[in-house]
N, C-alpha and C positions, 0 to 999 in steps of 0.2 A: 635451131635456137637452143642454147644451153639453158636448161630449166633451172640450173643451180646458180645462175648469175645473179638473180635478186638476193639470194642468200649471201653470196659473196659480197655484193654491194652493201648489204645490211651489216655484215661483219666489218667491212672496211670503214663504214660510217661510224660504227660503235668504237672502233679501234682508235680513231682520231678525235673522238668527241672529247671536248675539254682541253685539247692540246693547243699550244701557242708557240709562235716562233718569231723573233724580231731581233734587230741589232740594238743592244742596250749597254749601258754602263752599270756596274753593280759594285756594292761595297758591303762590308760587315759593320763598319763603324760610322759611315756617313761622311768621312773625310777623305780617306785614301780609296779612290775608285779604281777598279780594274779598267783597262782600256776597252774601247768599243768592241763588243764581241757578240756572237750569236747566243742568245739566251732562249731556252725552250722550257715549256711546261709539257710534260709527257701525259699520256692518258692515265698513268698510274699516280699522278700527283707529284712527280719529282720536278724540281727546278734545276736545270742543267745548263752549264756554260761550256761552249766549245765541244759539244757532243758527249764529253766524257766526265767533266768535272761536276760532281753533284753539289750544288749549293745547299739544297735541303731536300730531304727525301719524302716529306709529307707536307703538302699545302692545305690539307683538309683543316677547316676551322682556323685558318690563319687570320691574323688581324691586319687590316689594310688601312693605312693612314696617308692622306694627301699632305705632303710637305710643301709642294709648289705645283705649278701647272705641269711640270715635267718630272717631278720627283715623288716617288712613293716609298713608304716605309712598311715593310712586311714583318710581322712578328709571328713565328711559328707557334703552334699550339703545343707540340710535343716537348720542345725544349726551350721555348721562349727565346729563340735565336732571332736577332734583328738582322734584316736584309734590306739594303737600300737599292732602289732601281731608278735609273734615269732614262727617260725616253727622248727620242729625237725631236718630236713635235707633239702638239696637243692631240692630234688625231690618234697618234700611237698611244698616248696616255689613256685616252678613252677606250681604245681597243683592249689595252692591258687590263683596265679596270673591269671591262665586261667579262673577261675570262676569270679574273681573280674573284669576282663576286660569286660565281657558281662554285668555285673551289672553297671559298670561305664558308659556304653553307652546306658543303658535304661534311659528313660527320667523321671524326678521326677514329683511330683504333680504340677498341674497348667498348663493351656493352653499356657502361655507365653513360657514355656520350650519346647514346641512342635514346635517351629518356624523352618520351613524347607524351605529354598529358593531352587528354581529349577535352573537348568542350563539354559543358554540362548538358544534360538532357533537356534542361529548361530552354536552352538556345534552339532546340529543334522542335519545340512545342509552341503552341499558341499561348500567349500570355493569359494564364488562367489564375485568378486570385482566390479561387475556392480553397477552403481549408482541407489539407490532407490529414493532419494529425492535430489534436488538441490535448494538452495535459497541464495539470497544475504541478509545478515543481519549484525547487529552491535554486536560486541563481546567485553567483558571485560576479559582480561587475560594477560599473559606475552607477551612481545613484543621482538622478536629476534633482537639482535643488528646488526647482519650481513645482515638481510633482509631489504634492503632499499626501497622495493616496498610495504611495509605495509602502508595502508592509515590510519593515526592517526586522530581521530575525537574527538570532545568534548562530554562529558557525565557527568552524576551526580557522586558524590562520592559513592563508593561501600563499605558499612559497613560490608558485610558478609565475614567472614574469611579473613581479610586483611593480606597481607604478611608482615613478619617482617625481610625478607632477604634484606639487603641493596644492594646486587648484582643483584637483580631482579627488573626490571621495568615493571609495569603493567599499562595498559591504555585501553581506548576504541578504537577500530579500526574496519574498514569495511572489510568484508571477504566474499568469496563465500563458503558456506557450502555444502559439498557433503557427504551424508550418504550412505555408501556402503552396499551391501546386506550381507556382512559378519559381520556387526555390527560396523564397523569403521567409525568414523566421521572425515572427513578431512576438515581442514580450509585452503583455498587457497587464494593467493594474487589476488586481482582484476585486477591488471595491467598485470601480466605475467603468472598467473595460477600456480606459484610455491607453493610448500607446506610450510605453516607456521608451523603448527604442527597438530597432529592427536590425537584422544582419542578413546580408546577401550570401547565402551558402554556395551559390554557383561560382563565387570567386575563390573558394577554398579548394585545395587538393585533398585527395582522400587520406594522405598521410597527416593532414592537419585536423582530422577528427579522430580523437584518440581516447580510448578508455583509460582512466587513471588507475594506477596500481592501488591496490587495497591499502598499502602502507602509508599513502599520503593523507587520506581522510578516514581510514578504517571503514571504508565503504566501497563496495564493488559497483555501485550504481552511479558513479560520478564520471562525467564526460568533459573532456577538454575540447574547446571549439575556438580556433583562432589561427592567425598567421604565424608561422614559424620562420622568421626572416633568415636565420642561419641555414635552415633546410632549403630555402629557395635559392640562396646563394650557392650552396653545394651542387644544386642541379643546373646551375647556369654555366654555359660555355663562355667564359669571361672574355675571350678574344673576339667573339662575334655577336654576343647578346648584351643588351644594356643591363647593368647590375640593378638590383632593387633600389639602391641608394640614388640612382640616376632616373628613377621613375617618379611620376607624380603619385603622391600618396592619396589614394582614395580611402576615406574613413572606413574602418572595419565596422564601427558602430554608427548606424544611421539614425538620426533623430530629426524631428520636425523643427527643433529649435536651433539647428546648425551649431551644435556644441563643439566648437573647435578645440576646447580644452581636453576633449576625449580623443584627440587625434593620435596620441601616443599609446592608447590602449588597443591591443590587437588580439585580445582573448577574453572569453568568459568561461566560467565553470558552471555546469548544470548538475544538480543532484536530483535523481529521480526517486519517487517514493517506492516503486516496485521494480524488480529486475526485468519483468516483462515490458515495462515502460521503457527502460533503458534499451532493451533489445529492439523494440519497435522504432524508437527514435534513432538509434545508431544506424540501423539499416536505411531508414527513410532519409536521414541527412546525407548518408554516403551516396544515395542514389542521385542527389543533386550536385555532389562535389565532382571535381574534375578527376576522372580516372587516370591512373598513371601506368603507362606501358613502356616497353622498349621495342622500337620498330624503325624501319627505314621509310623514307618518303616513297609514296606510290607503291607500297607493298602491303598487301592485306594481312600477311602473317605478322603477328606480334606476340610478344611474351609479356605476361604479368609475372612479377618476381615476388616471391614470399621469402623473407629472411627472418628466421626465428632464432634468437640468441637466448640461451639459458645461462644465467649468471647466479652461481651459488656462492655467497659470501660465507665462509665457514668460520674462521677465527682470525685473530690478530694478536701479535705480541709486540711490546714496545721495549726498546733498549733501556729506557729509564722508567721507573715506576711513577705513575701519575698520582696526584693528590687523591686520597680516598673520598673526599667530599664531592668529587666530580663524577659524572657519568659520561659515557661516550656512545656514539652511534655513527653509522656510515650513510652517506647520501650519494646516490648515483646521479651524475650530471650529464645530461644530453642537451645539445644546442644551447648551452649556457644557463640551464635551469634544472632544478632537481625534479626527477620523475619517480624515484623509488627511495625508500628509507628502511634501514634496519631498525630493530627494536633498540631502545635506550637501555644500556646495561651498566651494571656497577663497574667502576674503574678498578682494574687489576693489571698486573704486568702482562698476563695472558687473559684474553677475553674470548668468549664464545658466542657466535650468532647463529650459524647454520640457517641462513635465509636464502630462499630460492626466488629469483625474479625471472619471469618469462617476458622477453622483450620482442616486440614486432617492429623491426627497424628497416628503413629503406637502405638500398645498396649504397647510396651516397654517403651515409654516415660511416666514417672510417675510424674515428677516434672518440673515446669517451673516458671519463675518469670518475673516481670515487673519492669524495671528501670525508675525512675523519673529523668529526666535530665533538666538542665537549659541551655538556649541559649541566647546569646546577639544579635543574628541576626534573620532574617526572615527565614533562611534555616537551615537545619541540618548540623552539623559539627562534624568531628571525635574528635575535642577538647572540645566538650560539656561536662560539668562536671555532674557527677551523684550525686544527692542530696538525693536520697532515693531509697528503694527497697521494693517490695511487693512479698511475696512468695505464690505460689499456690501449695498446697499439694494434694495427692490423695484423702484424706478424703473430700475435698471440691468439687471434681468433681464426681458427682453422675449421674448414668444412670437414668435420670428423664425425664418425658414427658414435664415438665415445667421448666422454668428457675429457677436457685437457686440464689436468691438475697443475695449478701454478702457484708459486710462492713469489709474490711481488713485493718490491720495496716501497715502504711508506716514506715519502719525502716531506720534510719540514724546513722551509727556507733553504731549499736546494741541498739540504743535508739529509742523510739517511736517519730515519726516526724509528723504524721498526719494520716488521714483515706482516703481510696479510696473505692468508691462504684462500684461494678461490678455485671453483670448478667452472670451466667455461666450455660451452658447446654451441656450435652454430650449425644451422640447417638452412641451406639455400636451395629453393626449388624454382625452376623456370616452367611456367604454366602456359600452355597453348590456349587458343580460343576454345570455349566450351563446345563448339560444334565438333571438334575433333574427338570428343569423349562420348558422343551420343551412342555410338555403336557399343562401346565398352559398357555403358550403363545398361543397354538392352541385354547384353550377354550376361552381366552380373545378375540381372533380375531373373534370368532363366537358368542360371547355372545352379547345379546341385551344391548347396553349401558344404557338403561333406568333401567335395573335391578341393575347396578352398582350405578346409581344415587339414586335409592330407598334405597340402602344399606348405602351409606355414608351420606345421608342427615340428618338422626337422630343423627349422630356422630359429627356434625359441629356446636353445640350450642354455644361453646365459640369461639371467634375470632381467638385465637391461633390454636385451633383444625381445624377451617375452612381453615386457610392458609396452615397448614402443610398437611392436608389430600388432599386438592385440588392440592397442588404441587406434591404430590406422584402420584396421579392418572393421572394428566396431563403428567408427565414425562413418565409413563408407556405407555400411549397411543401414546405419541410422538415417543418413541423408537420403538414401534411396527408399526409406520407409519399409525396409524388410528386416529390421532387427529381430522381430519375433521368430522368423524362420532361422535366423543365424543362431540365436540362443537355443532354439529347439535342437538344431543340429549339434551344437556344442554339448548340450546335456546328453543327447543320445550317444555321441561319440565317447564322452568320458565315462558314461555309466555302462557302456556295453561290456567292458572287461569285468565289471562287478556283477553284472547280470549273468555272465558266463560262469563266474565263480559260484554264484548262488545255485545255478542249475547243476553244477558239478557236485556241490554239497548234497543236493537232493538225491543225486544218483548214489553217492556214498552211503547216505542214510538208508536208502531203499535196499542196498545190497549188504547192509550190516545186520547180522542175525539178531543182535539184541537191541537194534534201533538206536545205538549211540552214534555220535558223530565223530569224525576224524578231527581231533583237537588241532592238529597242525594246519589243516585247511581252514578251520574256523578263525584261527589267529591271522591267517593270510587274508581272509575276508575283512577282518577288523582293520588290519594295516592298510588295505586298499581303500577303505572308506576314510581313514584318517588322512591318507595321502591326498585324496580328492578334496576333502572338506577343509583341511588345515593347510595343505601345501599350496604352491603357486602353479597355476595352469592357465591355459588360454581362457577357459570358462571362468575361473575365479578372478582373474585380472579384468576380464571384460565386464563381468557382472558387478565387480567392485567399482569400476569407473562409471558404469551406467548408473549405479545406485547413488554415487556421490554427485553425479551431474543432475539426475532427475530429482534427487531428494535433498539438494543442498539448502533450499529455502526452508524445508521442514527442519533440518538439523540446525539451521541458524535460529529459528524461532524457539525450538525446544532446548537443544544443548547450549546454544549461545546464550540465551537468557538465563539458563540455570547457572552456567559458569560465571556470568556477570554477577549474579546474586551471591554466589559462593565467594567470589573475590572481594566483594564489598563487605560481607559479614566477617570473613576471615576467622571463622570458628576453628578451634583446634580439634582435629579429628584423629590424631595419632593414638592408636590403641595398642601399640607394641610397647610395653613398659621399658624395654631396653633402649628405646629411642626417645624416651621422654626425659627432658632435662629438668632436674629439680635443684634449685639453688641450695647448696649445702653449707650449713653454718657449723660452728664449732660444737654446738650442743647436739647435733644430729649424728647418730651412728648409722651404720650401713643398713641395719634392719629398718630403721625409721625412714630412710630414703627410699628403700624398696617398697615400703608400705604406702608412702605418699605417691610414688610412681603408679602403683596399682590403683589407688584411688583416682588419680588423674586419668588413667586409662579408662576407668569405668565411666567417668564423666564424659570423656571424649567419645566413648562408644555411643552415648545418647545422641551426641551431635552427628556422628557418622550415620547412625540408623535414620535420623531425621532427614538428612540429605538424600540418602539412598531412597527413602520412602517418597520424598518429593519428586525425584527424577523418575522413579519407576511408575508412580501414579500419572505423571505427565505423559510418559510413553504409552501406558495402558489406555489412557483416556483420549489419546489423539490418533488412534488407529485409522479413523475415518479421514484424517488430514494427510495421511501418507499418499503420495501420488499414485494413482491407479496403475499406470504402466509398470511401476516398480513392484507393486503387489501382484500383478499378473505374472511377472517372471518368478517371483517367490512361489506362487501357486503352481506354476509349471514345474519348478524344481522339486517341490514336494511330491507332486504326482509322479514324476519320472523316477524319483528314488523309491517310492512305494512300489512301482512296477518292477524295480530291479532287485528288491529284497524279498525275504519270505513274507507271506501275508500276515503272519503273527508278529512280525517285527515292526513295532510302532515307534521304537526309540530312534532308529537310524534316520528316518525322514525328518524327525524333529531336530536331531543333531546337525543334519544338513542345513536346515533353516537357521539354526543357531550360528553356524559358521559364517553364513552370509549376512544375516540380519544384525547380529551383535558383534561377531569377531571382525567383520570387514566394513560395517556400516555405522553402527552406533558407538562402539567402544573406542575406535581410533580417534574419533572427534572428542571424546571425553578425555582421553589421555593427552592429546596434543591439539587443543582447539585452535591455536594460532596457525598451525599448518593448514587448516581448512578455512582460514579467514573468519574465524568465529570470535577471536579476541585480538587485541592490539599487541600484547606482549606474550612472551613465553611464560607459562605458569611454572614457577620454580618455588623452592622452599616449602612452606607449610601448605600452600594452595596446591602446588604440584603433587605433593604427597597425598593429599586428600583425593584428588582426581584419580590418582593411581589406585587407591583403595576402592573407590567407587566403581571404576571400570572392572576391577577384579571381582567385586561382589556381583555386579550386573551379569558378567559372563558366567559366574557360578549359578546364578538364578536361571539364566537362559539354558544352561546345560542340565538343569534339574539335579544337580549334584550338591555336595556339601564340603565344608572345610574339615580337614583331619588334623588330629592333635600333633602327629609327628612332623607335620610340615609348617602349619601356621596356627599354633595353639591360641594366639591372641585373637583370632577371628572366629573361634568356636562359638561364641555367644550369638553370632549372626546366623547360625544354622536354624535357629527358631524362626527368624524372620524369613529365611529362604523357604523353609518347609511350609509356612503359612501362605506363601505365594505360588506354590507349585501348581495349583489348579488354575490360578490366574495366568500363568505362563502358557499353559495349554490353550486356554481361551484366547490369549493374545495371538498365538500362532494360527489358531482357527480363523480369527478375524482378519489377519493380514494376508491370508491365502484363500479368502472367500469360502472357507469350509463351513462357516456359520454366518448368518446375517449379522451385520454390524449395525446396531442401533445407537451407537455412540454419536452424540451431536458433533458437528464440526466446530472445533474450538478456536482454531487458528484462522487468521485471514490470509489464505493462500492465494497466490497470483493465478494459479491454474483455474480458480473459480471465476476469474474475471474474463469477460469476452474481449478478445483482441480485435481491434478495428482492422478491416481489410486495407491493405496498402495498394494504391493504384500506381504500381511501378511497372514499366514495360518489361516484358519477359527477358529481353536481351540484356537488360541492365540487372534485373533481379537475380539471374542465374550466376552472376559473378559476385554477388554480395553474400555475406554470411547468411546461413539459414536461420529461420525463426521456427521454433525456439532454439536456444543453446549456441547460436552464432558459430556454427561449424562452417569452415571454408570448404565447400564441397569439392571444387576442382583442385584445390591444394591436396586434399586427401586422396582423390583419384590419381593425381600425379604421383604422389608418394607410393601408392599401391602399384601402379604400372611400372614404376622404377624398380620396386622390389621384385615384381614378377619377372621383369626383363633381366635383372641382375642374376637371378637363379634359374634362368631358362637355359637348359643345356643345349637346346636346339635353336637358340636365338640367332637372328641374322647378325652377322658381324661385319659385313662388307660396308665400307664407307668410301666416299669420294677420295681418290688418291691424293689430290692436292686441293688447296683452297680454290684454285682457279676452276677445277672441275666442279666443285661445290657451287660456285657462283654461276657457272654455265648451266648446270642442271636446274638451279633455282630460276634462272632467267627463262629457260625453255618452259618451265612449268607456268610462269607468269603469262607467257605468250599463248600457250595452249589453253590456259584457263580463261583468258580474256578478263582477268581480274575477278573471276568468280571462284568461290571456294569449292574445292573437291578434295576427297581423300582417295588416292588411287593412282595419281600420276607420279608418285615418288619412286625413286630408284629402288628403295628397299622392298617395295611391293612387287617389283619384277624379279627380285633375286631371292625368292623364298627358298625353303629347304626341300622343295620338291614334294611336299605333302599335299599340295593343292590349295586353291583359294577357298576362302570362307564362303564364296558364292557358287562353288561348283555344284553342290547339292541343290541349291535354289534353282540353278539353271535347269537341272534335270527334272525337278519337280514341276516347274511351272513353264518350261519351254521358252525361256526368255534370253537364250544365248545370243539372239540376234541384236540385242541392245548393246551397242558398243561401249556406252558409258555406264559401267556397273556402279559407279559412285553415286548415280542418281538414286539407286536403290537404298544406299546407306542414308542419304539425307532425307528421303521421304518428302517432307513438306517443302524442301528446297527444290524439288523437281516436280512441280505440279503438272507438267506436261505429260508425265507417264501415268496412265490410268489403266490398271489391269482389272478393274472391277472388283478390287479387294479392299477391305477395310484398311485404314492406316496402320502400318507396322505389322500387318498380318504375315508378310513374307518372312519376317524375322521371328515373330513370336509363336509361330506354329512349330518351332523346333526347340529342342533342349540342347544348348550349346555345351561343348566340352571345355575342360580347362586348357587343353592344348590350343583351342581356337582363341581363348582369352590371352594366352601367352603370345600368340602370333600378333594379335592386335596391339598388345602392350608394347611389344618390340617395335612395331611400326610407329607408335606414338613417341617412344623414347628416341628413335632415330630421327624422326621428324623434328623433335625438339632440339636435338643436337645439331641438325642441319641449320635451323633458324638461328640458334645461338652462335654457331660458327660464323654466320654472315654478320651478325650483330657485333661480334668481337673484332672482325676485320675492318679496315678503313673502308669507307663508302667510296665507290668509284662510278664514273659516268657510264661505264659499260653495263652497269646493272639496270639502267633505264632503257625502255624502248624509245624509238625515235619520237613518238608522240609525247611520251612522258617527259623526255628530255627537253623538248620545246616548251612544254607547259611549266616544267620546273625552272627553266631559265627565265621565263617571263615572270614567274612568281618572285624569284630572287631579285630581279630588277625592280619589280613593283613594290616590294616590301623593304627595300634598302633605304636607309636614312644616314645622315652624317651628323655626328654629335658636335659638341662645342670644341673638341680637340681635333676636328677634321678626320675622325675615324669613321669608317663605314661599318655600320652594324645592321643587324637583321631584326625586323619588328613584325614578323608574321603573327606571333602568338599574342600580340597586344595592339592597341591602337597607337598609331604613330604619334598622335598628339600627346600620349602619356609619357613619352620620353622627353626629359627636360632638355632645353637648349638644343634642339635637333632640327634638321632641315631635310626635306625630301631630297634624295640623291639626284633625281632628274633635274629638279629646280636648282640644286646646288651646282651641278655641272654646267647648266645653262649660264648661270652668272659667272662661273669660273672661266667659261669659254671666251667670253668677251675680253677678259684680261689676258688670257693666253694668246689669242690671235694678235692682240695689240703688241704683246711682247715679241712674238715671232716676226712681225713686220719691222719692229725696231731692230731686231737682230739681223734681219736680211739687209738692212741699209748700211751695215758696218763696212767700211772701205776695204776693198780687196777680197771681200767675201770670207774673211777669216772668222774663226770660231770666237764669238764674243762671250765673255764670262761675266756674270753679275754676281750679287751676293748669294742668291739662292736659285737662280734660273739659268739653265743652259739651253742653247738653241743651236741647230746645225745649219750651215749655209748650204744653199742649193747651187751646186756647180758641177761641171763635168767631172772634175777630179774626185769630188765626193761621191757622185753617182757610181763612178767606176769602182771605188773602194767598196761600196755597198754590194755591187754586183759580185765582186770577188768573194766577199764574205758569204754570200748566199750560194756561191758556186755557179752563177749564171754567166753566160757569155755576152 
């Protein structure tokens, strides 16, 4: 017996799966039909006539419409081509429908068409109405007229999807929010606890729970929650799925009063009191939303896609000057509503914004635009007039490592109105299941960070590369909880050259007869410290980002409140007489003007000293409010620098602190508070000048230096103030580095003093959600890191499947071998290494486990409970220190696996990708979930209840009712005299006779 025969039978079965062959008439216009001919559907989805004529090359996701009992209309997905098919009889029509249904539900070319949302975790759990989270917050939404206990409060205008229903009143109000364990969000009255309304979070997609940009409400703690209909339409395959407009509308807002007038409201806005509340709720709400992936039917491998777009609106110029009384701003429109706004600036022919917006967008969003609006007031208004529009199209958004600098046309009434300059950058990452990264996490936890530093240092030549790479690696170590070891390694790495210079100077001094030091070497040491503390490095960029992330709330409460006061009071602090404007009259000579300028400068100096004193006192008195993790890093930095310099050198460690605490943490937020979301507008004019002077004075205080006459003589009077605070600066440094006990009381209400409630979220859901705190996307950052490592791996695996067919075959074999269970290790790239050996070779030798055929079970640990070596979990991996070469090997494996999955998702879906059992199950599902709409189109309703599709009928029931009519029509046709072909208005039938049978046999090649 030939043992390969079952395999050959399986291949033959898969090769003919989905194929069809019959004698049909066909047409492109429904009027002029081609004569009766053999029409085939191939296993690749081609519709062919007479064996060679391709009617259409892709049947995936085609639209199928019944025009009569014998006539079907097909509309292809790829090019919307109409194809009319006529069958000989009703039975043939049913057979053709059976085949077309499965092709209709196979996905066409392009990863976008493989979008597959999962059901909410609430559907997989018992209905539990216990509260998961409770918080008091501010809500914008509809206000019930009968509920007199709703506390209405003031709030900003909401531009996002405003209601046009005159019967609906929307407002900001205070409420107690209770998120139930079944995914229901209840909003309760503060006064009596009565239900205002509730929202079913399980009906939302993860893309519909969005953090609002700071520019909308000048607040980072605002959350959008609602249906985005345009987004849902973009993700719909219109030829096979019912559009949202043809679905029953379930109210987004659920009330006990059945408020039908709220049926048009599909969103609410929530403003949280603290950022930690925002983080907790953002993660908890997302855990109940429907997660969005890209995957094929019956395939465990799926990709999550992260698409981050950076839009930097720099400036604009208009061909004609606008009226000076007006102001202008830009508004970014996505899905028909504004999501970001620039500052309102004075109208000029050339205006400057320089506003950076970070957008997390789904792949389905291809187009967006920027409206240029004019305003007569200092604030935004719904009545602001649009004076121009800028379109951003897909060809402008490139997956590029660097920004694309674009000069785009501003259109007004289809005419060119001006130009706008923007920087545009897009980063798209395809992310595998978290289980693929478990081994990488273990390796990173055991890897010497110095090896990571040695790898990334040569890659950071350009400042943009330095910032991006430093940020990725910092985020990875932070989500792994090993940022302390990362910073320690960075400090050691960057201070080692200085330590070497210090030792060299000691040797020179020891060998110098008179005990003097080589001046040249001392200068070299000073330059080295200046480069480290003032220049950009991996350490400086990492610690800068870490400080701004950890300490943002502190800066908001100290610097933000100070700038707000300064802006409101608007005291003149200009102390340079040359820059003070004095109205000159005819009676005033130059000497008088000079004297008045000097007098004004002296008065302004009092204002400046007052402001500097206020801010410095705030900083000095709130050292106990600075987050402890940040002070820990400053303490470590001071200690490392002290070890690297001479014991008698007490100034250099303090200079190091100054460069990180003031130069990179405090002073940048004083100079440009809007950049750090501390103010609404750019601080220009008198206020901007005051902030510049204050930042300069603070930095001088921090450096324990003074102003000199030949540089800035107008600031000399401040030297007295600086000298008086020299001792306080040392005390300040001692307190923030734990050198001395800090007895200062906590002045600010910081969120890190608040206990965070534990969230009862399943681990398999939690690991794909942003981390708490700081909302870092863990597996996005790990994906970016492995991509970076693979890109610069000289020994990386480069072999790929030669053809797409090979790729599908290898993927299919993997599915069969795995029996739909996850493994890492059956991939082709793991068999085609560089000859350096497997990661598990040493483990085999150490523990004698080479007899285990499936080494992948060792990777998964908990996924393979059947293996019990009497060792603690993970001990096989954690008793070794892994090398960077091993990390590179694993990174390349993940990158190539990702490429393999993406290639399959990019290609059209084919029947041969299913196993026999899967294909049978898939075919049953296609028929079971098929319905017919009011236009006799067959559509697929797997993802929703059939009853939710308006004016639809179950396909099986529809065909049963149609069959009666069809059989009657065939009997009437058969009674036609002479057996000739009878033609009616829309139905054709074939007579059964010897001559007809003979012609059919000839067509099929039978004798």
